[in-house]
C-alpha positions as CSV (number, residue, x, y, z in Angstrom):
1,X,13.2,4.1,13.8
2,X,12.0,2.0,16.8
3,X,10.1,2.9,20.0
4,X,10.9,0.1,22.5
5,X,8.3,1.3,24.9
6,X,5.5,0.1,22.8
7,X,7.1,-2.2,20.2
8,X,6.4,0.2,17.3
9,X,8.8,0.4,14.4
10,X,8.6,2.8,11.4
11,X,9.2,1.0,8.1
12,X,11.1,2.7,5.3
13,X,11.7,1.0,2.0
14,X,14.1,2.5,-0.6
15,X,12.1,0.6,-3.2
16,X,8.9,2.6,-2.6
17,X,8.3,6.4,-2.9
18,X,9.8,8.2,0.0
19,X,7.2,9.5,2.4
20,X,6.7,13.2,3.4
21,X,8.1,14.1,6.8
22,X,4.7,14.0,8.5
23,X,4.1,10.2,8.0
24,X,5.7,6.8,7.8
25,X,5.4,4.4,4.8
26,X,4.2,1.9,7.5
27,X,4.3,1.1,11.1
28,X,5.0,-2.4,12.4
29,X,3.7,-3.2,15.8
30,X,4.0,-6.7,17.0
31,X,2.8,-9.0,14.2
32,X,0.9,-6.3,12.3
33,X,2.0,-3.8,9.6
34,X,-0.1,-0.7,9.0
35,X,0.7,0.8,5.7
36,X,0.0,4.4,4.9
37,X,-2.1,5.1,1.7
38,X,-0.1,4.9,-1.5
39,X,-0.8,6.6,-4.7
40,X,0.6,5.5,-8.1
41,X,4.0,7.2,-7.8
42,X,7.0,5.7,-9.5
43,X,9.8,5.6,-6.8
44,X,12.5,6.1,-9.5
45,X,11.0,9.3,-10.9
46,X,8.9,10.5,-7.9
47,X,6.1,11.2,-10.4
48,X,2.6,9.8,-10.8
49,X,2.5,7.0,-13.4
50,X,0.9,8.1,-16.6
51,X,-1.6,6.0,-18.4
52,X,-4.7,4.3,-17.1
53,X,-6.1,4.0,-13.6
54,X,-5.1,0.3,-13.9
55,X,-1.4,1.3,-14.5
56,X,-1.5,3.5,-11.3
57,X,-3.2,0.7,-9.3
58,X,-0.4,-1.7,-10.4
59,X,2.2,0.8,-9.3
60,X,0.5,1.3,-5.9
61,X,0.4,-2.5,-5.3
62,X,4.1,-2.8,-6.3
63,X,4.9,0.1,-3.9
64,X,2.9,-1.5,-1.1
65,X,4.6,-4.8,-1.8
66,X,8.0,-3.2,-1.4
67,X,7.0,-1.6,2.0
68,X,5.6,-4.9,3.2
69,X,8.8,-6.8,2.1
70,X,10.9,-4.3,4.1
71,X,8.6,-5.0,7.1
72,X,9.0,-8.8,6.9
73,X,5.7,-9.5,5.0
74,X,4.2,-9.5,1.6
75,X,0.9,-9.0,-0.2
76,X,0.0,-12.6,0.7
77,X,-0.4,-11.5,4.3
78,X,-2.7,-8.5,3.7
79,X,-5.8,-8.9,5.8
80,X,-7.5,-5.6,5.1
81,X,-7.4,-3.1,2.2
82,X,-9.0,0.3,1.8
83,X,-9.3,1.7,-1.7
84,X,-10.2,5.3,-2.4
85,X,-11.4,6.2,-5.9
86,X,-12.4,9.6,-7.4
87,X,-14.4,8.2,-10.4
88,X,-17.1,5.5,-10.1
89,X,-16.2,4.2,-13.6
90,X,-12.7,3.3,-12.3
91,X,-14.2,0.6,-10.0
92,X,-14.0,-2.3,-12.6
93,X,-10.5,-1.5,-14.0
94,X,-9.1,-1.2,-10.5
95,X,-10.6,-4.5,-9.5
96,X,-9.2,-6.2,-12.6
97,X,-5.7,-5.2,-11.6
98,X,-6.2,-5.6,-7.9
99,X,-7.3,-9.3,-8.1
100,X,-4.1,-10.1,-10.2
101,X,-1.9,-9.2,-7.2
102,X,-3.6,-11.4,-4.6
103,X,-4.0,-15.2,-4.3
104,X,-7.1,-17.3,-3.7
105,X,-7.8,-15.7,-0.3
106,X,-8.5,-12.0,-1.0
107,X,-8.2,-9.4,1.8
108,X,-11.2,-8.0,3.5
109,X,-11.8,-4.7,1.7
110,X,-13.5,-1.4,1.7
111,X,-13.8,0.9,-1.4
112,X,-15.1,4.4,-1.1
113,X,-15.5,7.2,-3.6
114,X,-14.0,10.5,-2.6
115,X,-14.0,14.0,-4.2
116,X,-10.2,14.3,-4.5
117,X,-6.9,12.6,-3.7
118,X,-3.4,13.8,-3.2
119,X,-1.6,15.3,-6.2
120,X,-4.8,15.0,-8.3
121,X,-4.6,11.3,-8.7
122,X,-7.6,9.0,-9.1
123,X,-6.8,6.0,-6.8
124,X,-5.2,5.4,-3.4
125,X,-4.8,2.2,-1.5
126,X,-3.8,1.4,2.1
127,X,-3.4,-2.0,3.7
128,X,-3.0,-3.8,7.0
129,X,-1.0,-7.0,6.9
130,X,0.3,-9.6,9.2
131,X,4.0,-10.4,9.5
132,X,5.2,-13.5,7.6
133,X,6.6,-15.7,10.5
134,X,9.1,-17.4,8.1
135,X,10.5,-14.0,7.0
136,X,10.2,-11.6,9.9
137,X,13.4,-9.7,10.1
138,X,12.6,-6.8,12.6
């Protein structure tokens, strides 16, 4: 869905979990993509991935990758990431998975610890990315 008055387009990827009706997976405005926070939900089952916090982190980054691909970008163009964790002991395992998804230039990042996250999960990540000029399709 596009709003021509301000060049904003809602992004919807069938390869990522479908968003609730009160938000978009992402919004593209100009050369920027603002992704909503993702939790480790498998888009095929609509259930949170079982296993470790690392397993859920990997699923989150795959979900964000699918949304960014739909918007004409990729994880390579992520400029800012915000990570929300419930447990301080999850910091190192999340970082181990996180770095494996990004190249040499890592996004600027904030990580905060929170009391709770949606559906009782332990990690949520949101990103802001630039559009890949070679692949922009919107």
